[in-house]
N, C-alpha and C positions, 0 to 999 in steps of 0.2 A: 279283460282279456289277459291270458297268462300262459305260462308253461307249467306242465305237471310231470312228475316222475315218481313212480310208486314201485316199491319192492314188497313182495309177500313171500315169506318162507313157507311155501306150500308143503314141503316135505318135513318141515320142522326139524331139519337135520342138525341145526345148531352148529354148523360148520364154522361159522364166524363167532360162535359163542354167544351165550345169553348173559354175558357179564359186561362190565364196563368196556373191556377191550373190543368185544364184538360190537358194542353200541358205537364206539368211536369209528370202527372200520365201516360200518353201515352209513354213519353220518358223512364220512369222507367220500364214500362212493356216491351218495346222493348229491353231495355238493358238486362233485365233478360232473355228474350227470346234468345238473342244472346249468353248469358252465356251458355245456354244449348247446343249450337252448336259451341262453340268457337274453338273446334278442327278443324273445317273447315276453319278457318281463324284467325290464331294467330298474324298476323302482324299489323293490324290496325282495327279500328272499327268506323263506322259512322252511324248516325241516322238523318233523315230529316223528318220533319212534316209540312204538308201544313198549311197555315195561318189559315184556318178554322178547323184545326184538323181532317179533313175528311180522309186524307191518311197519314200513317206513314210508312216510308221505313227504314229498318234496314239491316246492312251489316257488316260482318266480313271478312277480306281479307287475302288470301294467295297470296302473291305477286309473280307473275311468269313473266309477261311482264310489263316493265316500273316500276322499283322498287322504283321510287320516289313517293312523296306524290301526284303527278299529277294523279296517278292511283288509289287513294283512292276513295271510294264510300260512299254514293250514288253519282251518276253523274248527271250533269245538262247541258243543252245547254246554249249558251251565253245569250239568251233572258229570261232564267229562266222559260221556259214554259214546257220543257220535262224533267222528272226526272226518274231515273232508278237505279235499283240494278241488277247486272249481275253475274251469276255463270257460269264458264266454259271458253272455249277457242274458239275464232273466227279466222279461218285461211284465207289466202289470204288477210291479213290485209293491206299490202302495196298497193295492187291494189285497194282495196275498198277505202282506205284513199285518194289516189290520185284522184280517180274518183269523190268522194264527194267534195273534195277541188276544183277541176277543173270545175265541172259542176254546183255546187251550191254555191261555195265560202265558204263552211263550214270551220270554224276555230277550229281546235282541240286544246284542252288544253294541252294534253300530248301525250304519245305514247302507251297507254294501248289499247289492242284490245277491251276491254269492252266498250270503248267510241264509238265504231262503232254502237252499238245498239241505242244509243241516236241519232247519226247522221242519221242513216238509217231510224229510225222511223220518225224523223223530216221531212224527204223529201219523204218517200215512204208510211208512215202510215202502215196499216196492210199488205201491200205488201212487207214489209221488209224481210219476211222469205225466199223468193226466192233468196235473196242475201247472206244469212247466210250459211257458211260452217263450220262445227265443232260440238262440243258438248257443249250444253248450256241450261240454264234455267234462265229466267229473268222476271222482273216485271217493267213495264213502267207506269207512271202516266202522262197523258196529261192534263195539267191545262187549256188548251184552250177549251177542250170539256168536261172535267171532267171524261174522260174514263180511266179505269185501264185495262191494257193488260198484261197478263202473258203467256209466251210461253216456249215450251220445244223442245229440238232437235228431229230429225227425228227418232232416234232409242231408245230414253229414256236413254241415257248414263248418263245424269245428272237428279237428282230427283227434283220433284216439287209437293207439296201437297196443298190441300185447304180444308177448312171447314167453316161452319157458327157457330158463338157462340155469343149469347146475342146481336143480331142485327148487328154483324160485320162479314165481310169476312176476313178470315185469310189465308195467303199463307206462305209456308216455305219450306226450303230445306230438312228438316227432321220433322217428326211428333212431336218429343219431343220439338220443338220450340214453339208449341201451348200451352204447359202447363202453362207457365207464362202469357199467354194471356187470361186465364179464361176457358180453355178447360179441361174437365175431360174425361180421357180415359175410354171407354167401349168396350166390345167385340162386333164385328159384326159376329154373328153366320152364317149368309149367306156367308160372306167372308171366313169363316173357312170351313164349311161343303161342300159348293158348289164350293170352290176354286175361289170365285169372286175376291179375292185379286190378283190372278194370271191371270185369264181369262177375267177380266173386268177392270173398272176404280176404283173399290173399294180397300179397304185395310182391315187389320184385325181389324181396329178401326171404331166403328159406327160413321157415319156421315163424315168421312174423305175420300176424293177422291184424286186420282192422276190426274194431267193434263197429259193426255195420250201422248205417243210419236207422234210427227208430228201434235200436236194440240196446240191451244192457247185458253185461257180463256179471256172473256171480262166482265167487270162490268161497266154498264152505271150509270150516275148520279141518275137514278130512282131506282137503286138497282137491276136491272135485271142482272143475271149472266148466261152466256152461254159459252159453249165450242164448238169449230169448228175445223175441220181438214184442215190443209194447205198442207199436203203431205202424200202420202202413198206409200208403196212398190208396184211395178208393174212388171209384167213379160210379155214376148212375147207370143202371141197366139200360142198354140201348133200346129196349122196347118201351121205355117210359115215355109217355106223351107229355110234352112240356106245356104247362098251363100259364106260365108267367109271360107277360109281354116283354118285348125287347127293351123297352124303356125301364121296366122294373129291374131287369137283369143288369142293364148298364149302371143304374143307380146303385144296385147291390155291390157291384165291383168297385165303383168309385168310393162308396162309403167305407168299405173294408180296407181298400188300399190307402186312403187318407189316414185311417186309424193306425194302420201298420207303420206308415211313415212317421206319424205323430209319436208313436211309442219309441221309435228309433232315433228321434231327434233329441231325446233326453239324455243328458250326461253332465258330469261335473267338469268337463273339459270341452273345448270347441269341437264342432262336428263339421267336416267338409263333405263335398260331394264329387264323385267321379262322374265326368260328363264326356261320353265318347262321341256324341253327335248323333247317335241313333235314337230311336223312339223310347227305348226302355229307360236309359239314364236321363233322358230329357223329361220323361214323366215324373221320375223321382225328384229332379231339380224343380220342375214346375210346381208340383204339389207341395214340396217343402217350402218353396218361396211363398205360396199361397197361405200355408199354415203360419208362417212366420210374420207376414206383413199384411195380409188381407182378411184373415178369418176373424180378427178381433179377439183372438184368444191369447195373444201375447206369447205365442210359441217361439222359443228361441232355439237356435241350433247349438245345443250344448251350453256349457257354462251356466248351469242352473244357479239361481240366486243372484245373478248379475243382470246387467242390461243384455238383451238378446244380441248374440254375436252376429256380425255381418256374414251373410252367406257367401261362401267362396267355393268355386268349382275348379276342378283340375282335369286337364286333358293331355293326351300324348299325340304328337304329330310326327309321322314317319317321314324323314327327309332322306331321300336316296339320290341326291343330286350327283353323287359320284358314280352312279351306275346301278344296274339291277332294276327291279320293278319297284313300284311305290306302295304296294299293298293297298289297303283301303284307308287312306288318310282322310278322316272326317273332322279334323280339328277346325277347319273353317266353318263348318256347320255348327260345331260346338260353340265357337266364338259368337256366331249370330244368335244362338239360343241364349247365351249368357248376356249378350247385349240387350236382347228382347226382354229378359227378366230384370235387367239392371243390376246384375250382381258382379262381384269380383271374379276374375277368371285368370288362371295361369295355364299356359300351354308349354309342354316340355318337348322341344324338338329332339327326335331320336334318329340318328343315322346309323349306318352299318358299323362304324367304328365303336359306337356306344354298345350296340348289340353284341359285338364280338368281345368287347372288354368285360362285360358283365355276365356272359353266358355261363361260365363255370360256376360263379357264385350262385346264379339263379338255379342251376341244376342241383347244386348241393342242397339248397334250401327246399326245392320241390321234392327231392328224393324219388322222382320218377321222370320218365322221358315224356317228350311232347313232339309231335311231328312237325310243328312250326315253331317260330320264335316269338309268338304273341306274349308268352309268359315273361320273356325278358323285358319287353316293353312295359308290362305291368310291374315288374320288379323295379325298373327305373322310375316309373311314375310314383310308386309308393315311397320311394326315397325322396322325391320332390315334396310330397305331401308332408312327410315327417320333417323335412328341413324347414317347412313353413310353420312348424309348431303344432301341427294337428296330430291327434291320436285316434280319431274316429272318422270314418267316412261312410256315406251311404252309397250303395252300388245298385246297378240294374240287373245283376245276375239272377237267373231263374225265371225271367219273364217268358223267354222262348219255350221253356219246358212246360209252363202252365197254360200258355195261350196259343201254342202251336205256331212258333215263329220261324221254324227252319224249313227250307224248300223240300227237304227229304220227307217231310210229313205229308206232302200232297198225295202220293199214291194211296196212303192209308186213309186219307180224308174222304176219298171218293169210293171207298170199298164198303160202304155201309149197306144196310138192308134196303131191299127194293121198294119197300113201302114207306120210305122216308118222305117227310112232307115236302111241299114244293119249294120251301126256302132252304132246304138242306143241301149241302154240297153233294151229298150222295145221289140226289135226284138230278144233278146237272146233266145236260144232254148235248152240250156243245163240243166243239173240236178239242178244246183243252181237256174236258172231262173224258172224252173217248181216248185221248192220248194217255191220260193218267190211268185210266182203267187198263189200258194195254200194258203200261209199265208195271202196274201192280200184278197183273196176271202172269206176265212172263217172268217176273221176279221169283215166283214160286219155284221155278225150275232150278234156280241157283241155290236154293236152301237145302242142305243135306237132309235126307229123310230122318236121320237119327235125332234131329232136334224136336221132332214132333209137330203137331198141328199148331201149337201155341205160337211158335215163331214163324211158321210158314204163313200165318195170318197177318204178319206185319212186315211190310217191305223195309221198314226202318232197321230191321235186324242187320241187313246188309251194310247200311251206312255206319253202324257201330264199329264195324271192322274194316271199313273201306280203305283206311290208310295204314294197314299192317305192312310190315316188311314182306317183300316178295318171298314166297316159300323157298325158292332156290337159294336164298341168302343164308338160311340157317345151316348149321353144320350138319353134314350127312348123318351123323350119329343120332340126331334128334328125331323124335317121331313127327309125323305129319301134323301140321298145325290144325287144331280143331276149335277155333274160337267160338263158333256159334253153338257147339255142343256145351262149351263152358258157360256161355250165356244162359242157355236153357237150364243147365244144372243149378245155376245161381239164383234163379227165380223160385220163389216159394210155391208149393203146390196150390194153395188157394189163389195166388195171382195167376198161375197158368190156367187154372180152371176158369177164372173170370175172363181171361183172354179168349178162351175157346167158346164160352157160353153166354157171357153177360155184357162185356164191354164192347163199345164201338171200336173198330180197328184203329181209329185215330187215338183213342184213349189208351189202347194197348201199346201203341207206339210211344206215346208220351210217358207211359209208365216205364217201359224198358229203358228209354233214354234217361229218365230221371234217376233210376236206380243204378245206372252204370256210369255213363259219360259225365253227367252233371255231378254226381256225388264224388266220383273218384278221379276226375280230371279237371273239369271247369272250376269247381269249388276248391280245388287243391292248388294247382299251379297258376290259375287265374284268380285265385281267392286267397284263402288263409296263408298259404306258404310264402307267396311273394309279398304279401302285405305285412305279415308278422315278422318277416325278415328285417323289417324296418320299424318294429314296435308300433304297428298300425292296426287298429281293429276295424274291420269292415262289417257293415250291417246290411242285410239283404231283405228289404221290405217285401219283395215278390215271393219270398219263401216263408212268410208268416202263415202258420197252419190255419189260422182263422180265415185268412183270405183264400188259401189254396183249397180248403175243404169246400168253400162256396163255389169257386171256379170249377172244381172237378165235378160239381153237380150240374153244370151248365151243358147244354147240347153242343155237339161238335160244330154245328152250323154257325154258331156265333163266334167261334174261334177262328176257323178257316172259312171265310165267307165267300160264296160264289156270287158274282155279279152278272146276272143274265144279260144285261144290256151290253156289256163288253166281253162277256164270256171269259172273265178272269177271276182270280182268287185274291182275296185280301187276307193276309195273315194277321193274327192278333186283332181281329176286327173289333171285338167287344172292348178290349183294352184301349184301342184307339178312340172309340166313342166315349168311354169313361174318362179319358184324359183330355178330351178335346178342349175344354176351357183353360187348360194349364200348359199347353204345348204350342211351340212356334208353328204357325199354319203351314209353312213350307214343308215340314216333315211329312205331311199327308200327301204331298204330291211327288215324293221321291221314292226311288226303289230302296228296299232294305239292303243294307250291307253289314256283314259281320265285322267285328273288330279283328283285323288281321294285320300282322306285320308282313313286310315283303317276303316273297317266297324265293325269288331268284336273285343271285348276286354275281358280281363280275369276277373275272379271273384276276388274281393278284391283289384283290381287295382285302380288307381286314378279316372278313370271315373266311375267305379262301386261305389266307395265310395261317389263321388259327386252325382250320381243319387239316391243313397239311402237316402242322405240328402234332396234332392229336392223333390223326388217323394214319397209323403205320402198321406194317405187318406184325411188328412185335406187340403193339397195343391191342390189335385184334386177336392175336394168339392168346394174350393174357385173358381176354374175355372167355374164350373157350367154347362159344356157342355160335360163331359166325364162320362161314366158308370164305376164306380169303380169296380163293380162286374166282369167286363171283363178286364179292363186294369191293375188290380192289379197283373195279371200273367205276365205282360211284362218283369219285371226285371229278373225273373227266366228263361223265354224263351230266353231272349237276352244274358244273361251272362252265365248261366249254360248250356242251350241247344244249345247255339251258333246259334240262329236263326236270319239270317240277316233281315228278314221282321219285326220281333219283335224289333230288335235294331233300325230300321228306325222309327218304331212307337214310341218307347220309346224316341228317340231323339226329335221327334215332341212334345210329351207330356211335357218333361222337359223344352224345349225351351218356350212353352206356359206358364209354371209355372214361368220361369224367367221373361218373359214379364209382367205377371200379377203382380209380385212383384215390378219390376222396375217402372211400370207405375201406381201402386196402384189401380188396376182395381177391381171393384166389381164383384161378380159372374154374369155370363151371365144369362139372362132371356130367358127361352124357349118360 
């Protein structure tokens, strides 16, 4: 896991010169750029610049596989034709390495999985993506053709951004890497008001784009920059008649999930586990424990070549004894799970003072806003894991999106075809089903006609923008917010056709959520950004595409299961069944709770004092896109009246103020 910064002189202007002086200037720029993201790779640093100063590759390394200098980057093939910087982990390393050595005679320099990107591109070109399994973002320069290729993993687990500045193409693992390369941060009001940062390829920063999940970018010698899709989420046609038994499907999920976890347990450093207390992280912990101690395979949690490392889990517990609400503190359940497994367990108590103290740092690392403070808790937990000497953790992110774990998916689950079989949730005939049918049908009236049939077919579209800032809070000079139109525009034509004609409404909902909120929010501020702020690599077994491709082919009825005897629904039913041998039994008898920090806080507490310092008429005016006459009431509504919606809005406003200060941004222009 690492940080990357890349410069491509797409106009070949030679403004910095193609001589030694220009080379030194580019090297200094890249070095300063890497300084901004050095938290991503504290172990070593490397810079490579092509002979004509056309391409500069910068890399800071967090050593996970092959701790020797053979794993340092940038990496090159033996002919010095292919040059690359790689962030992330590639699994099935041994199989791919043997295949490339046997079939092509490729000679590897070391044992780092990152070197696979060079070897695969050398022999497969742009077809290399079909061979990659894992979480990754990389940039390759092919000196034979002069082409630059930058690719990102299928689900967007690893970040990759790009922009154009002064005739140069810049790519980086974080936006802050661009500052030293001549970029000046400015607000993208479309990204803010219309949620383009979450529903499309944009960001909060004008001119800065994401390489979208499952996509790659190419830059030709002529300076032409294009992005293309190499993979997308796919689901079975809703008219397909399932022939497999439930037991066969349960075993299929269990087998693939165990393999995914096995792959992610391998490292040359110790591997820990995030344990929230919910079913998802408990499944990961239980299966990892099984693989390590009971399967007879000698699987260890990292530290390959040594005795298997003791399994250690880490949890956060929200302590709001001083006032406010307590959020969803499941640390006690996590402790019982750890005791049941017989593993080491560390719980980090987090109070309001800790959240307030680290909010500004967490926002700077996230580079985008969040309507609650969950990400600050994750930021603090990652710091604890790092302090215990860990560099890798397994997490439960992605399970809700694959197995339908959120309540908002219920309306779409019951909106299937009338001829669904008797076990299907769409055939439910009880009071709950009728209620959900009603919710689903009345929801259509709230969806603007402009978004088309593909979004009116999924009630989840509303949930994606449910916690937006109230329209009246925006500056009057800004156009009316149109987030759902932005969502519709951000979905590919094939996906929208599938939503209308092929996919079950539940699968359409899962697709929309996976492509937007999961990729651009959850995997960012609750994933890579708050983890890598502390030089910590997180691995997500539930997002292994070998597993997800199988799960996406399962019928909706085994994901959100209707129980006729109780007229209730069980979310993630097939995951629960697949994990039953590995999970604390009490988890099957309790209601699902999301990982959430407290939402409400007391007057004159640490967060109230912080917000009073940040949220002033002058700081709001500096943003340029909020109406002070409206938003000035938010602190009173949030802290005195204890209004959760106002608190969410105030969280957003204060986080924008933090970003404005950290990135020295001028007021937005309407």
